[in-house]
Residue frames as qw, qx, qy, qz and C-alpha x, y, z in Angstrom:
[[0.167, 0.518, -0.792, 0.275, 21.06, 58.02, -17.11],
 [0.519, -0.130, -0.844, 0.042, 20.82, 54.86, -15.04],
 [0.536, -0.481, 0.225, -0.657, 18.32, 54.79, -12.17],
 [0.146, -0.251, 0.923, -0.253, 18.18, 51.97, -9.64],
 [0.705, 0.002, -0.353, -0.615, 15.57, 49.87, -11.41],
 [0.284, -0.151, 0.903, -0.285, 14.19, 46.91, -9.48],
 [0.128, -0.237, -0.896, -0.354, 11.75, 44.22, -10.59],
 [0.159, -0.650, -0.707, 0.228, 9.27, 45.50, -8.02],
 [0.048, -0.838, -0.130, 0.528, 10.12, 49.15, -8.73],
 [0.633, 0.382, 0.405, 0.538, 10.59, 49.73, -12.47],
 [0.154, -0.470, 0.028, 0.869, 11.91, 53.07, -13.64],
 [0.417, 0.708, 0.555, 0.128, 10.08, 55.21, -16.17],
 [0.282, -0.010, 0.197, 0.939, 10.80, 58.16, -18.42],
 [0.131, 0.810, 0.539, -0.191, 8.36, 61.07, -18.30],
 [0.318, 0.131, 0.246, 0.906, 8.64, 63.90, -20.81],
 [0.049, 0.776, 0.480, -0.405, 6.80, 67.19, -20.21],
 [0.337, 0.240, 0.398, 0.819, 6.41, 69.45, -23.25],
 [0.031, 0.751, 0.422, -0.507, 5.03, 72.98, -22.83],
 [0.459, 0.535, 0.427, 0.567, 4.24, 75.05, -25.91],
 [0.195, -0.432, -0.116, 0.873, 5.25, 78.70, -25.95],
 [0.392, 0.381, -0.226, -0.806, 3.33, 79.10, -29.23],
 [0.892, 0.256, 0.137, -0.346, 1.21, 76.97, -31.53],
 [0.002, 0.585, -0.795, -0.161, 3.40, 73.99, -32.39],
 [0.972, 0.092, 0.019, -0.217, 3.28, 70.56, -33.98],
 [0.061, 0.692, -0.719, 0.019, 6.07, 68.04, -33.71],
 [0.897, 0.060, -0.429, -0.091, 7.33, 64.52, -33.19],
 [0.537, -0.618, 0.553, -0.153, 8.76, 62.60, -30.23],
 [0.793, 0.385, -0.465, -0.078, 11.20, 60.00, -31.52],
 [0.620, -0.538, 0.562, -0.103, 12.62, 57.09, -29.52],
 [0.034, -0.360, 0.883, 0.299, 14.47, 53.99, -30.75],
 [0.246, 0.226, 0.940, -0.075, 11.12, 52.19, -30.73],
 [0.199, 0.711, 0.671, 0.069, 8.54, 54.67, -32.04],
 [0.125, 0.132, 0.115, 0.977, 7.60, 58.11, -33.36],
 [0.056, -0.653, -0.707, 0.266, 4.75, 60.02, -31.72],
 [0.131, 0.476, 0.272, 0.826, 3.15, 63.10, -33.30],
 [0.193, -0.603, -0.575, 0.518, 1.76, 65.95, -31.20],
 [0.104, 0.569, 0.290, 0.763, 0.01, 69.29, -31.74],
 [0.348, -0.528, -0.527, 0.567, -0.25, 71.96, -29.06],
 [0.055, 0.893, 0.232, 0.382, -1.72, 75.42, -28.73],
 [0.210, 0.541, -0.395, 0.713, 0.22, 78.17, -26.95],
 [0.405, -0.441, 0.452, -0.661, 0.28, 77.40, -23.23],
 [0.944, -0.085, -0.098, -0.304, -0.79, 73.79, -23.65],
 [0.226, -0.584, 0.773, -0.105, 1.21, 70.95, -22.12],
 [0.882, 0.130, -0.396, -0.218, 1.80, 67.35, -23.13],
 [0.412, -0.545, 0.696, -0.223, 2.91, 64.77, -20.54],
 [0.868, 0.246, -0.365, -0.228, 3.96, 61.39, -21.90],
 [0.594, -0.541, 0.580, -0.136, 5.27, 58.38, -19.94],
 [0.732, 0.419, -0.524, -0.118, 7.52, 55.59, -21.24],
 [0.927, -0.366, 0.054, 0.062, 8.77, 52.40, -19.58],
 [0.182, -0.847, 0.466, 0.178, 12.46, 52.81, -18.80],
 [0.514, -0.256, 0.785, 0.233, 13.41, 49.36, -20.10],
 [0.613, 0.468, 0.634, 0.060, 10.98, 48.72, -22.93],
 [0.355, 0.920, 0.095, -0.134, 11.54, 52.04, -24.70],
 [0.840, 0.160, 0.075, 0.512, 15.32, 51.58, -24.85],
 [0.197, 0.857, -0.029, 0.476, 16.31, 55.09, -23.76],
 [0.539, -0.793, 0.257, -0.120, 17.85, 54.55, -20.29],
 [0.520, 0.572, -0.608, 0.180, 21.55, 53.69, -20.15],
 [0.884, -0.460, -0.012, -0.081, 22.62, 50.85, -17.87],
 [0.893, 0.033, -0.036, 0.448, 26.26, 50.27, -18.81],
 [0.224, -0.895, 0.202, 0.329, 29.47, 52.24, -18.31],
 [0.259, -0.553, 0.633, 0.476, 32.09, 52.75, -21.00],
 [0.450, 0.261, 0.803, 0.290, 30.00, 51.59, -23.97],
 [0.184, 0.140, -0.320, -0.919, 28.87, 53.43, -27.08],
 [0.258, 0.402, 0.857, -0.194, 25.07, 53.01, -27.25],
 [0.109, -0.216, -0.459, -0.855, 22.20, 54.16, -29.45],
 [0.159, -0.542, -0.778, 0.275, 19.42, 55.34, -27.14],
 [0.068, 0.141, 0.096, 0.983, 18.27, 58.69, -28.55],
 [0.017, 0.695, 0.677, -0.242, 15.21, 60.59, -27.34],
 [0.200, 0.012, 0.257, 0.946, 14.56, 63.46, -29.74],
 [0.182, 0.742, 0.568, -0.306, 11.82, 66.08, -29.85],
 [0.218, 0.045, 0.368, 0.903, 11.40, 68.29, -32.93],
 [0.115, 0.707, 0.606, -0.346, 8.77, 70.98, -33.33],
 [0.318, 0.629, 0.372, 0.604, 7.52, 73.75, -35.62],
 [0.198, -0.861, -0.043, -0.466, 7.25, 76.15, -32.67],
 [0.121, 0.517, -0.629, 0.569, 9.12, 77.05, -29.50],
 [0.806, -0.388, -0.423, -0.147, 8.79, 74.57, -26.62],
 [0.246, -0.628, 0.634, -0.378, 9.98, 74.08, -23.08],
 [0.847, 0.033, -0.517, -0.118, 10.95, 70.46, -22.39],
 [0.391, -0.575, 0.616, -0.370, 11.52, 68.70, -19.06],
 [0.721, 0.123, -0.674, -0.101, 12.55, 65.08, -18.58],
 [0.600, -0.515, 0.434, -0.432, 11.92, 62.98, -15.45],
 [0.523, 0.206, -0.827, 0.028, 13.63, 59.68, -14.63],
 [0.566, -0.407, 0.263, -0.667, 11.28, 58.14, -12.10],
 [0.569, -0.065, -0.818, 0.053, 11.17, 55.10, -9.86],
 [0.615, -0.707, -0.291, -0.196, 9.32, 54.66, -6.58],
 [0.632, -0.731, 0.029, 0.256, 11.41, 56.46, -3.91],
 [0.532, -0.336, 0.386, 0.675, 14.07, 57.42, -6.51],
 [0.417, 0.751, 0.460, 0.226, 13.14, 60.20, -8.93],
 [0.232, -0.581, 0.066, 0.778, 14.74, 63.30, -10.40],
 [0.521, 0.727, 0.425, 0.140, 14.19, 65.55, -13.38],
 [0.389, -0.339, 0.213, 0.830, 15.92, 68.16, -15.50],
 [0.428, 0.775, 0.021, -0.464, 15.17, 70.91, -17.94],
 [0.759, 0.166, 0.474, 0.415, 16.24, 69.80, -21.43],
 [0.082, -0.636, 0.202, 0.741, 18.26, 72.42, -23.32],
 [0.711, 0.658, 0.151, -0.195, 17.39, 73.13, -26.95],
 [0.845, 0.246, 0.163, 0.446, 19.88, 72.28, -29.68],
 [0.301, 0.814, -0.013, 0.497, 20.78, 75.98, -30.12],
 [0.424, -0.834, 0.247, -0.254, 21.95, 76.13, -26.48],
 [0.959, -0.172, 0.090, 0.209, 24.37, 73.19, -26.71],
 [0.000, -0.893, 0.437, 0.109, 28.15, 73.50, -26.89],
 [0.811, 0.378, -0.437, 0.092, 31.35, 71.54, -27.53],
 [0.414, 0.249, -0.661, 0.575, 32.89, 71.71, -24.04],
 [0.625, -0.631, -0.189, -0.419, 31.49, 71.06, -20.57],
 [0.107, 0.295, -0.798, 0.515, 32.49, 70.55, -16.97],
 [0.563, -0.354, -0.694, -0.276, 30.22, 68.08, -15.17],
 [0.358, -0.383, 0.486, -0.699, 28.43, 68.55, -11.88],
 [0.679, -0.114, -0.705, -0.168, 27.72, 65.13, -10.34],
 [0.523, -0.591, 0.340, -0.512, 27.49, 63.65, -6.81],
 [0.725, 0.022, -0.680, 0.109, 28.81, 60.80, -4.71],
 [0.419, -0.628, 0.325, -0.569, 28.23, 60.28, -0.99],
 [0.458, 0.049, -0.861, 0.214, 28.82, 57.77, 1.79],
 [0.603, -0.654, -0.401, -0.220, 26.73, 56.89, 4.79],
 [0.203, -0.789, 0.379, -0.438, 27.76, 58.34, 8.13],
 [0.213, 0.324, -0.873, 0.295, 29.84, 56.31, 10.63],
 [0.147, 0.066, 0.872, -0.463, 27.83, 53.56, 12.30],
 [0.574, 0.233, 0.044, -0.784, 24.73, 54.13, 10.20],
 [0.437, 0.129, 0.889, 0.055, 22.64, 51.17, 9.15],
 [0.225, 0.221, -0.377, -0.871, 21.42, 51.89, 5.63],
 [0.684, 0.242, 0.538, -0.428, 18.93, 49.04, 5.67],
 [0.730, 0.404, 0.525, 0.170, 17.91, 48.26, 2.09],
 [0.296, 0.948, -0.052, -0.102, 19.46, 51.48, 0.77],
 [0.788, -0.122, 0.258, 0.546, 22.82, 51.68, -0.93],
 [0.072, 0.825, -0.199, -0.523, 25.01, 54.40, -2.43],
 [0.824, 0.371, 0.368, 0.220, 25.55, 53.74, -6.13],
 [0.605, 0.032, 0.249, 0.755, 27.79, 55.20, -8.80],
 [0.077, 0.702, -0.037, -0.707, 28.30, 58.79, -9.78],
 [0.616, 0.392, 0.621, 0.285, 27.42, 59.14, -13.47],
 [0.139, 0.596, -0.181, -0.770, 27.82, 61.31, -16.55],
 [0.631, 0.429, 0.639, 0.102, 26.31, 60.93, -20.01],
 [0.019, -0.475, 0.367, 0.800, 27.35, 62.37, -23.39],
 [0.606, 0.532, 0.589, -0.058, 25.03, 62.49, -26.43],
 [0.275, -0.199, 0.464, 0.818, 26.17, 63.43, -29.95],
 [0.464, 0.650, 0.303, -0.520, 24.12, 65.45, -32.46],
 [0.543, 0.708, -0.330, -0.307, 26.30, 64.84, -35.55],
 [0.983, 0.124, -0.046, 0.130, 28.19, 61.96, -37.13],
 [0.739, 0.295, -0.212, 0.568, 31.92, 61.46, -36.58],
 [0.265, -0.882, 0.113, -0.373, 32.06, 63.49, -33.35],
 [0.680, 0.158, -0.542, 0.467, 35.43, 62.95, -31.67],
 [0.493, -0.783, -0.027, -0.378, 35.12, 63.41, -27.92],
 [0.460, 0.250, -0.668, 0.529, 37.58, 63.44, -25.04],
 [0.645, -0.679, -0.191, -0.294, 36.36, 62.72, -21.51],
 [0.337, 0.373, -0.648, 0.572, 38.68, 63.35, -18.57],
 [0.637, -0.570, -0.491, -0.170, 36.98, 61.75, -15.54],
 [0.156, -0.727, 0.368, -0.559, 37.43, 63.31, -12.13],
 [0.662, -0.379, 0.573, -0.300, 37.23, 59.90, -10.41],
 [0.090, -0.245, 0.939, 0.224, 38.31, 56.34, -11.22],
 [0.668, 0.070, -0.268, -0.690, 35.65, 54.76, -13.39],
 [0.838, -0.146, 0.449, -0.275, 34.06, 51.37, -12.79],
 [0.889, 0.449, -0.050, 0.073, 35.92, 50.29, -15.95],
 [0.783, -0.409, 0.068, 0.464, 39.17, 50.97, -14.00],
 [0.456, 0.627, 0.069, 0.628, 40.18, 54.07, -15.95],
 [0.457, -0.332, -0.392, 0.726, 42.11, 56.28, -13.49],
 [0.006, 0.923, 0.277, -0.266, 41.00, 59.79, -12.60],
 [0.073, -0.810, 0.299, 0.499, 42.58, 62.26, -15.00],
 [0.381, -0.122, 0.789, 0.466, 43.23, 59.69, -17.73],
 [0.414, 0.341, -0.196, -0.821, 41.61, 60.75, -21.03],
 [0.548, 0.284, 0.786, -0.029, 38.90, 58.61, -22.61],
 [0.191, 0.393, -0.391, -0.810, 38.63, 59.19, -26.36],
 [0.472, 0.354, 0.804, -0.070, 35.58, 58.04, -28.28],
 [0.118, 0.061, -0.472, -0.872, 33.84, 58.73, -31.61],
 [0.336, 0.426, 0.737, -0.404, 30.05, 59.09, -31.61],
 [0.038, 0.274, 0.628, 0.727, 27.61, 59.39, -34.48],
 [0.365, -0.262, -0.050, -0.892, 24.33, 61.30, -34.42],
 [0.788, -0.327, -0.170, -0.493, 22.10, 59.96, -31.63],
 [0.795, -0.009, -0.539, 0.278, 24.81, 57.79, -30.08],
 [0.407, -0.814, 0.166, -0.379, 25.74, 58.20, -26.44],
 [0.639, 0.209, -0.618, 0.409, 28.31, 57.17, -23.86],
 [0.599, -0.745, -0.043, -0.292, 27.80, 56.81, -20.10],
 [0.433, 0.380, -0.647, 0.499, 30.56, 56.84, -17.49],
 [0.719, -0.636, -0.194, -0.204, 30.10, 55.51, -13.94],
 [0.397, 0.444, -0.585, 0.550, 32.48, 55.91, -11.01],
 [0.659, -0.579, -0.457, 0.146, 32.57, 54.93, -7.36],
 [0.398, -0.327, -0.114, 0.850, 33.69, 58.47, -6.57],
 [0.209, 0.799, 0.300, -0.478, 32.55, 61.97, -7.44],
 [0.580, 0.355, 0.466, 0.566, 32.67, 62.78, -11.16],
 [0.016, 0.973, 0.181, -0.143, 32.17, 66.49, -10.44],
 [0.171, -0.802, 0.400, 0.408, 34.79, 68.39, -12.44],
 [0.656, 0.112, 0.656, 0.357, 35.03, 65.85, -15.25],
 [0.169, 0.592, -0.243, -0.749, 35.73, 67.58, -18.56],
 [0.643, 0.388, 0.647, 0.136, 34.03, 66.66, -21.82],
 [0.077, 0.696, -0.249, -0.669, 35.31, 68.27, -25.01],
 [0.809, 0.537, 0.238, -0.005, 34.75, 67.81, -28.75],
 [0.566, -0.435, 0.398, 0.576, 38.14, 67.45, -30.44],
 [0.360, 0.131, 0.623, 0.682, 37.17, 67.97, -34.09],
 [0.160, 0.836, 0.477, -0.221, 34.73, 70.89, -33.92],
 [0.338, -0.044, 0.264, 0.902, 35.18, 73.76, -36.38],
 [0.235, 0.328, 0.105, -0.909, 33.23, 76.75, -37.69],
 [0.466, 0.145, -0.562, -0.668, 31.69, 74.77, -40.53],
 [0.727, -0.185, -0.635, -0.184, 30.75, 71.72, -38.46],
 [0.299, -0.648, 0.378, -0.589, 30.19, 72.47, -34.78],
 [0.618, -0.031, -0.782, 0.078, 29.42, 68.89, -33.66],
 [0.378, -0.489, 0.306, -0.724, 27.47, 70.03, -30.61],
 [0.460, -0.097, -0.872, 0.134, 26.95, 67.59, -27.74],
 [0.577, -0.614, -0.046, -0.536, 24.56, 67.30, -24.81],
 [0.400, 0.212, -0.770, 0.450, 25.97, 66.30, -21.40],
 [0.664, -0.592, -0.177, -0.421, 24.24, 65.15, -18.20],
 [0.302, 0.334, -0.744, 0.494, 25.57, 64.44, -14.69],
 [0.661, -0.468, 0.062, -0.583, 24.37, 63.00, -11.39],
 [0.166, -0.312, 0.900, -0.254, 24.19, 59.66, -9.61],
 [0.375, -0.156, -0.863, -0.301, 22.38, 56.36, -10.08],
 [0.580, -0.690, -0.353, -0.250, 20.98, 56.48, -6.51],
 [0.450, 0.253, -0.474, 0.713, 22.68, 58.31, -3.68],
 [0.395, -0.740, -0.449, 0.308, 22.17, 59.51, -0.15],
 [0.258, 0.701, -0.017, 0.665, 22.94, 63.18, 0.49],
 [0.290, -0.690, 0.357, -0.558, 24.67, 64.15, 3.72],
 [0.380, 0.172, -0.875, 0.246, 25.97, 61.84, 6.44],
 [0.341, -0.084, 0.541, -0.764, 22.86, 62.30, 8.56],
 [0.774, 0.210, 0.233, -0.550, 20.53, 60.11, 6.52],
 [0.407, -0.185, 0.863, 0.235, 20.45, 56.78, 4.73],
 [0.624, 0.589, 0.467, -0.214, 17.69, 57.30, 2.19],
 [0.379, -0.190, 0.562, 0.710, 18.77, 57.35, -1.46],
 [0.482, 0.739, 0.311, -0.352, 17.51, 59.09, -4.57],
 [0.677, 0.394, 0.362, 0.505, 18.36, 59.45, -8.24],
 [0.115, -0.759, 0.052, 0.638, 20.24, 62.62, -9.32],
 [0.542, 0.404, 0.590, 0.440, 19.83, 63.74, -12.92],
 [0.043, 0.875, 0.102, -0.472, 20.70, 67.14, -14.39],
 [0.690, 0.599, 0.163, 0.372, 21.71, 68.42, -17.81],
 [0.544, -0.381, 0.018, 0.747, 25.01, 70.32, -17.79],
 [0.250, 0.943, 0.147, -0.165, 25.10, 73.95, -18.90],
 [0.710, 0.498, -0.046, 0.495, 27.82, 75.06, -21.34],
 [0.569, -0.321, -0.231, 0.721, 30.76, 76.79, -19.63],
 [0.174, 0.236, 0.183, 0.938, 30.15, 80.02, -21.57],
 [0.387, -0.629, -0.418, -0.529, 26.74, 80.36, -19.84],
 [0.604, -0.403, -0.530, 0.439, 28.17, 80.21, -16.29],
 [0.095, -0.902, -0.077, -0.415, 27.95, 83.26, -14.03],
 [0.383, 0.333, -0.541, 0.670, 29.87, 84.78, -11.14],
 [0.228, -0.151, 0.493, -0.826, 27.08, 85.36, -8.63],
 [0.468, -0.294, -0.780, -0.292, 24.31, 83.12, -7.26],
 [0.419, -0.364, 0.364, -0.748, 21.75, 83.28, -4.43],
 [0.315, -0.094, -0.943, 0.048, 20.93, 80.18, -2.38],
 [0.546, -0.290, 0.081, -0.782, 17.37, 80.01, -1.02],
 [0.291, -0.124, 0.906, -0.282, 16.35, 77.18, 1.39],
 [0.275, -0.169, -0.826, -0.462, 13.97, 74.58, -0.01],
 [0.539, -0.287, 0.091, -0.786, 10.39, 75.03, 1.19],
 [0.900, -0.205, -0.095, -0.372, 9.05, 72.40, 3.56],
 [0.830, 0.144, -0.436, 0.317, 12.49, 71.00, 4.44],
 [0.489, -0.855, 0.128, -0.115, 14.18, 71.25, 7.84],
 [0.920, -0.123, 0.107, 0.357, 17.43, 69.47, 6.96],
 [0.104, -0.789, 0.344, 0.498, 19.18, 72.30, 5.15],
 [0.819, 0.570, 0.023, -0.052, 20.92, 71.77, 1.83],
 [0.679, -0.271, 0.381, 0.567, 24.24, 70.81, 0.28],
 [0.422, 0.887, -0.021, -0.186, 25.58, 73.35, -2.21],
 [0.769, -0.105, 0.360, 0.517, 28.42, 72.41, -4.58],
 [0.227, 0.918, -0.111, -0.306, 30.42, 75.03, -6.46],
 [0.836, 0.114, 0.351, 0.406, 32.60, 74.15, -9.46],
 [0.090, -0.779, 0.226, 0.578, 35.33, 76.38, -10.93],
 [0.783, 0.593, 0.180, 0.058, 36.05, 76.79, -14.65],
 [0.468, 0.751, -0.263, 0.384, 39.39, 78.62, -14.34],
 [0.667, -0.093, -0.440, 0.594, 42.50, 78.59, -12.18],
 [0.204, 0.027, -0.281, 0.937, 42.65, 81.13, -9.37],
 [0.361, -0.560, -0.485, -0.567, 38.91, 81.25, -8.74],
 [0.051, 0.086, -0.610, 0.786, 38.30, 83.03, -5.42],
 [0.391, -0.473, -0.719, -0.327, 35.02, 81.86, -3.92],
 [0.075, -0.157, 0.444, -0.879, 33.08, 83.92, -1.38],
 [0.308, -0.535, -0.779, -0.104, 30.00, 83.12, 0.72],
 [0.264, -0.903, -0.340, 0.011, 28.19, 86.22, 1.99],
 [0.126, 0.951, -0.211, 0.189, 31.30, 88.26, 1.27],
 [0.550, -0.643, 0.533, 0.011, 33.73, 85.96, 3.16],
 [0.470, 0.528, -0.678, -0.199, 36.42, 84.13, 1.20],
 [0.875, -0.225, 0.323, -0.281, 35.86, 80.40, 1.61],
 [0.835, -0.023, 0.469, 0.286, 38.13, 78.81, -0.99],
 [0.218, 0.705, -0.438, -0.514, 40.48, 79.37, -3.89],
 [0.837, 0.174, 0.518, -0.040, 39.86, 76.83, -6.64],
 [0.075, -0.386, 0.659, 0.641, 41.61, 75.88, -9.84],
 [0.600, 0.208, -0.404, -0.658, 39.84, 74.76, -13.00],
 [0.692, -0.050, -0.687, -0.218, 37.74, 71.58, -12.46],
 [0.235, -0.028, -0.773, 0.589, 38.03, 71.84, -8.67],
 [0.429, -0.588, -0.440, -0.526, 34.90, 72.06, -6.54],
 [0.006, 0.169, -0.649, 0.742, 33.91, 72.96, -3.00],
 [0.435, -0.461, -0.732, -0.251, 30.98, 71.64, -0.96],
 [0.101, -0.220, 0.410, -0.880, 29.05, 73.59, 1.68],
 [0.253, -0.474, -0.843, 0.010, 26.16, 72.76, 4.00],
 [0.157, -0.306, 0.042, -0.938, 23.51, 75.36, 4.79],
 [0.118, 0.206, 0.809, -0.539, 20.92, 75.30, 7.57],
 [0.177, 0.566, 0.801, 0.084, 17.17, 75.30, 7.10],
 [0.057, 0.923, 0.313, -0.214, 16.91, 79.10, 7.26],
 [0.432, -0.478, 0.312, 0.698, 20.20, 80.07, 5.60],
 [0.551, 0.815, 0.179, 0.021, 20.06, 82.43, 2.64],
 [0.613, -0.450, 0.321, 0.565, 23.46, 82.84, 1.03],
 [0.457, 0.853, -0.149, -0.201, 25.09, 84.97, -1.65],
 [0.814, -0.157, 0.415, 0.376, 27.69, 82.93, -3.53],
 [0.447, 0.887, -0.075, -0.085, 30.08, 84.83, -5.78],
 [0.795, -0.190, 0.295, 0.494, 33.50, 84.49, -7.38],
 [0.030, -0.717, 0.278, 0.638, 35.95, 86.50, -9.45],
 [0.151, 0.271, -0.781, -0.542, 35.66, 84.02, -12.35],
 [0.706, -0.052, -0.313, -0.633, 32.74, 81.99, -13.78],
 [0.167, -0.155, 0.919, -0.322, 31.43, 79.20, -11.56],
 [0.565, -0.247, -0.618, -0.488, 28.62, 76.65, -11.57],
 [0.245, -0.208, 0.668, -0.671, 26.54, 76.16, -8.42],
 [0.564, -0.190, -0.709, -0.378, 24.21, 73.27, -7.61],
 [0.454, -0.338, 0.493, -0.661, 21.93, 72.58, -4.66],
 [0.498, -0.034, -0.858, -0.119, 21.18, 69.06, -3.42],
 [0.662, -0.501, 0.033, -0.557, 18.39, 68.32, -0.97],
 [0.093, -0.393, 0.870, -0.285, 19.65, 66.21, 1.94],
 [0.330, -0.153, -0.923, -0.125, 18.23, 62.75, 2.55],
 [0.494, -0.585, -0.347, -0.542, 14.76, 62.71, 4.15],
 [0.752, -0.438, -0.427, 0.244, 16.12, 61.26, 7.41],
 [0.432, 0.095, -0.203, 0.874, 18.17, 64.45, 7.81],
 [0.268, -0.607, -0.227, -0.712, 14.99, 66.46, 8.47],
 [0.198, -0.404, 0.556, -0.699, 14.26, 67.36, 12.07],
 [0.737, -0.070, 0.410, -0.533, 11.41, 64.87, 12.24],
 [0.388, -0.208, 0.874, 0.206, 12.96, 62.29, 9.89],
 [0.522, 0.537, 0.662, 0.027, 10.40, 62.76, 7.11]]
């Protein structure tokens, strides 16, 4: 997804491939094909320029062809990093067999606190990205916030993508809870899709003005659980933001056994935990939980 590329701070794509067994394969981008061969336990780290390689999406509401595909003869773990100086995030990349036809997106959007001077920083758009694996994939996107293309929250966006094509949505509001669903999937032709969510560059919490890219692949709804444990991030004194998203109506959410919210499908709740807070998060129906590190200025010593 889009990072806040600047002429003096170009963004880059870094792919990290770890072999679980002996494997040979190919990395394919719109510009090139790169062969690799790894022994079990070996790792390949490859860097690409975010602009020159043609794999980072800049626009909103446009069908694009920016595929980044890895195929292999053996089992791999794959991680992707979208990096720019002072604005970097990464995600595990799910294998094709783990994809689905319906997702709810976890994203982020924040504002600076009252009276704060952000300096050169700025809060940018919340984002989501859909990638098709088969031709003639009919997709419906219901955004949770008004898009930058002026599509209202809750209004369906219907598109058709072919294999390798993708579609990014940006919004000046939180896209958490947006639903993405394949409309023409069937048992003979699943038309699986990959979905990502996050933010171009955002602060986190109203105590700081520093911004960072947020980039995470969405997990299929059928993989969600009902119980999670939050552990504070090592080396941080700011505490964390935890967002919880419901998949079904009547979701009763508890923190350390205390009921904190009742959510309907696509609704989310946001909590802030202190630097030493360990929390058990559970619900009566499947939920997704995400942790976001607060901006660096939120730390006790501002670093």
